N, C-alpha and C positions, 0 to 999 in steps of 0.2 A: 425200505427204510421206515420204520414205524413213526408216525408223527401225532402230535396232540394238538388239538385245537386250543387256543388260549382263553376261548369262550367256555370250555366244558370244566368240570371240577378237577380232573386229572390234570389238565394244562395248567390250571390256576395254581394247583398244589405245587406243581414242579416248578412253576415260575417263582413262587415265594420261597421255596428251599434253596433255589439257585440264587436268589436275591440275597438271602443270608449268606452263602458262600462267597458270593462277590463282595460282600461287606466285609468278610474275613480277608479276602485277597487284598482289597485296598487298604484296610488298617495296617496289615503287616507290611505290605510292600512300601507305603508311603512313610513309614517310620524311617526309611533310609536317609531322607534329607536332613532329619534332625541327628540321626546317628553319625553322619558325615561331620557335622560341625561338632558334635560331642566327643568323637573318638579323635579328631584332630586335636583336641585339646588334651584329653586324657592320656592319649599314646603319643603325643607330641609328633604330629605328621605334617608333611607338607600337602598342598593342594593335591597333587598327583598321587600321593600315597593314600589320602583319605578317600579318594574316588575309587580305590579297590573294594570299598564297601559295596558300591553299585556293581563292581566286576564280579565279585564273588557271589552275589545274589543272583545277578542275572545270566551268569554263564552256566549256572546249573540247569537252566532250561535248554541249553544247546546239548549239554552233556547226557541229560536224563530224558529228554522228549520221546526218542524212540524207544528206550527201555520202558518208558511209561506207557507208550502205545501197546508195547508187547504185554505188559502187565495187565492193562486193561483188558486185553483179549482173554487172558486168563481168568481174571477176578470178575469181570463185569463192571459196570459204572459204580454202584453203590458201594461194593467191597473196596474197589479202588479209591473212591473218594475218602473212605474211612481210613484207609492206609495212608493216603495223602495227609490227612489231619494228624494222624499219630506221628509220621514222620516229622512235620513241622513242630510238633511237641517236643521231640527229641532236640531238634535244632535250637529251640528256645531254651531248653534247659542246659545246653553248652555255654549259654551267656553266663552261667553261674561261675564254672571254673575260670572263664576268661576274664570276668570281673574280678575274681578273688586274686588272680595273679597279674592282671593288667597286660594280658597277652594278645596282641593285635592278631596273630595267626589264629588263636582260637575264636576270637569274635568272628573272624572270617569264614572260619570253619562252620560255626553256628550258622551263619547267613547262607552259606552253600546247602546246608542240610535243610534249611527252612525253604529255600528256593526248590530244593528237589521236591520236597512234599507239595509245593504249590504246582510244579509242573505236572504232576499226576493229576492234581485237581483241575488245572486248566486244560489239559488234553482231554478230560472227560467233559467238562462243563461247556467249553465254548462250543464244540459241535452240538452238544445237547441243546443249548439255547438256539442254535442256528435252525434244527430241523424239528423243534417243538411246536413250529406252527409253519405258515406259508414262507417260502424263501423270499418272497418279494417284501415282507414286513420284517426280515431278520434284523435289519439294521435298527429298526424301531425297538425290537425287543432287546438287542444287545445295549441299546441306548439306556433302557430300563435298568438293566444289570450295572450299567455304567453309573447310574445314580446311586445306587447302592454302593458301589466301589468307591466312587469319589467323595460320598458323604462321609465314608469311614477314613478315606484319606485326608479330609478336611480336620477331622478330630484327631487323627493319629499324632502328627507333629505337635499339636497344640497340647495334648495330653503328656506326651513323653517330654517335650520342652519343658513343660512346667515342673516336671519330676528331675529331670537330669540337669537342666541348664537354668534353674531359677534365679541362680546368683551370678550368671555367667560373666557379666561385665566386670563385676568386682573381683571375681575369682582370676580373670586373665590379667587384671593389674596387680594382684597380689603375687601371682606367680613369678612376676618380673623382678620382684624384690626379695624373694625367699632363697635361703642357701638350699644345697642340694638335699639334705635331710628333710628339711620342712617341705620341699617341692614334692619330694617322693610321696610323703605321708598325705599331702594333700591331694595328689593325683590318684593315689590308692582310694582315697575315700570318695572321690568323682567316680571312678570306676565302678565302685560297688553300687551306686545308686540305680543301676540296671537290674539288679539282681531281683527285687520284688516285682516290678512290671513283667518281667520276662517269665518268672516263676507262676505268676497269675495267669499269663498267657498261655503256658504249657498246659496248665491244669483246664482252662477253657477249651483249648483245642481237642483235648483228650475227651472232654465231656461231649463235644459236638461231634467228634469222629464216631463215637458209640451212638449218638442220636440220629446220625445220617444212615448208618447201618440199618436201623430198624425203623426208619421213616417210610412213608407211603409213596417216595419218589419212584416212579415206574422205571423200569429197565427198558433200554432202546436196543433193539436188536438190528444190526446192519443187514441190509438187503440190497435189492437191486433199485437203482434211481431210473424211473420211467423216462426222465428227461435227459438222460445222460448218455451221449453217443460215444460209448467207450468199447464197441465191438471190437476194434482194431488196436486197442490200446493194451499194452502189457506193462507199462512203468508210469509212475507219476512223473517222471522226467519228460513224459510225452504231452504234459498239459503246459503249454507256454503261459496260460493266464496263472496257473498256481504257481510257478517257478518265479514269475515276475511279482506275483503277489508276496512270496516269501521275502524277495529282496526289498519290495516297498514296506512290508511289516517291520523288517529289520531296521530301516531308517527311521520309520515312525516310531518305534520304541526308543530308539536311540535319542531322537529329538524330545520325546515326551519325558524321558528321564532326565535328559540335560536341562530341561526347563524346571523340573520339580526338585531334582537333588542337587543342582548347582546353584540355584538362585540364592540360597542363604549365604554360602561362601562369596558369591559375586556381590551381595549387598555389602558385606564387610569389606570387600575391596574398593567399593565406592564411598567407604567413609561412614556406614551406618552401624549402629551399635548391636551387638549380639543379642541383646535383650530384645531387640525388634526382628533381627534377622532369622531367629530360631523359629518364627511362625511364618516365613514367606513362602514355604512349600505349600502351606494351606491356601494361600492367595492364589496360587496357580490351580489348585484343584476346585476352588470356588469357580474360576473362571470355565474349568472343564465341565462342572455341574451345570452351568448356564448352557454350555454347548449341547450337553445331552439333553436337556430340556427342548431345546430347539429341534434337536433331532427326533424326538419323539412325536412332535406336532407337525413336523414337515415331511419325514420320510415314511412311507413313500407317496403320501398324500399330494405334496406339491413339488417335491424334487426327487430324483432318483438317488440311489446310493451312489453311483458314479459321479454324479454332479455335486453331490454334498461333499465328496472326497476332493473334486477340483477346487471348489470354492474355498475348502478348509486349507489346501495347500497354497493358494494364492494369498490367502490371509496370513499364513505361516512365514511365507517369503517376507510380505510387507512388515510384519511385526518384527521379525529378525533383524531387517535392515535398519528399522526405527531404534530399536535396542542399542544397536553399535553406534548409531548416530546421535545418540542423547548420552545423558549423563546422570548420576545420581538416582533419585527416587524415580524420575521419569523413565530412565533406562530399565530399572528394575521393574517398573510397571508393565512394560512392554515385554519383559521375560515372562512375567506372570500371566498376562494376556495370551501367551503362546498356549496356555491351557485351552483357551476357547479355540483356536485353531486346530489344537489336536484331538479335540474332544469326539468328533465324529470319524476319525480315521480308522481306529480299530474296528467300530461297528460297521463301516462301508468296506474296508479292505478283506475282512474276513468272510463275508457272504460271497463277495465277487471272486475270491480265490477259490473257494471250495465248490462253487456251483458246477454242476454236472460231472462230479468226480465218480459218483457211484460207489463200487466196491473199493476204490481208492480213498475213500474219504478219511478214514482213520489215519491213514498213512500221511496224506495231505495235511491233516490237522495236526499231526506231530511234527512235519516240517515247518508249519507256521508257528507252532510253539517254540522250535529251535530258533526261529528268528528273533525271538525275544532276546537273544544274545546281544542284539543292537544295543540294548540297555547296558550291557557290559562294556562293550569296546568303544562306543562313541564317547561316553562320559571320560573314559581314560584318555582318549586323543585330545579332548578339549582340556583336561587337567594338565597335560604335558605341554599344550600350546600355551596355557594361561600361566604357567611357571616360567615361560621364556621372557625374558625382559622386555625385549623390543616388540612382542606381541601383547601379553597381558591379558587379563580376563575378560575384557570387554571386546576386543579384536577377535579373541579365539571364538567368539561366537558365529563367526563366518561360516564356521564347519556345518551351520544349520541350513544355510542357502541352498547348496547342491542337494542335500537330502530331500528338501521341499519340492525341488524341481523334479527329481525322479518320481515322487509320489504323484506329482501333477501329470508327468507322462503316463502313469500306470492308470490314472483316473480317466484320461482322455483316450488312450489307444491300447496300453498293455493288457487290461482286462478284458479286451475284446478278442484277443489272439486264442485261436483254438488248434492251430498247427505253427510249427516252426518254419515250415514252408509258406512262401507267399503265393 
């Protein structure tokens, strides 16, 4: 497997280009927290219904990851990345008819198509970052990518919120006193606010796709991994550290999306004004940025990837319990601080899971991308629990604790397994 040193020009070029892609990932992905609050008003949805925004977006990874792996074998990384960006542009354009007709199903279709494009990009870029240098420092490189990703994620909800929810509190009050004709007209106007930003996004993604195709980003050819003991392996299912890593990543993405995408709605349930809650996703991502910076300076210099994962899962458990046991702004603060707990999980789980896969690396990568479906299912489970009167939005966060416990198991024991037999 061809690798590049981060100290030479090809490695630096690859890192910068990949950083720009991870910025795009973050900007588009973390629009969802604002979209959930926005579409809940525009399409008159319950908490559970609004969280289909996350479901439609993240389930595309599960559906399209293996086809994306097959596609990349046919096209190579650079053409595949270009195609992924163009697919995302098509998804952004679907927001135009969705907004014109205020059709929730069309919004969800657009999100699914955007997620499809992202699944192609992620299937290519994540293993690329892992093998662009030594495996021991992979978590540090992914942390750098995470800074690009989460910096964009901080900006995305603030920018979109300012455009589509600028007068949210006044609007919500006005809607309660309007007749059906006035209400319909007002909601139609609200829905159409996304047309301009998503049209600009489609244009930018198209230009970037063409730029990536002709960029100096080097191709990586899969080969033999000298450190991989796979002579007797015939299937990825024979790698327990990978399969358990898939489960850990599924739960991690679920808790990350829960923290980022539900915090706004949760803040509203705690009596906080929408004018404030529309930016709460950004606070979660600021906490993640802090975590990524910590990862860059500590992994692998002071702590291993596995220990970083263990410490992170313990912090996640503690912050989850504190969020449930407190109220108001304090409770919301602990949900935001879950961003700090979650920051190093993806950078740690990914290299631990694909280490030593050799010729199975691309398939293993595709399975890990499929695990992003955790972001589709766990928020829905939370939303269903939150809508139950005797549970509510705060107690529903108990769903976080067993997720972090499994991630802790993987960090301590699961990632070391190389055979299902003891």
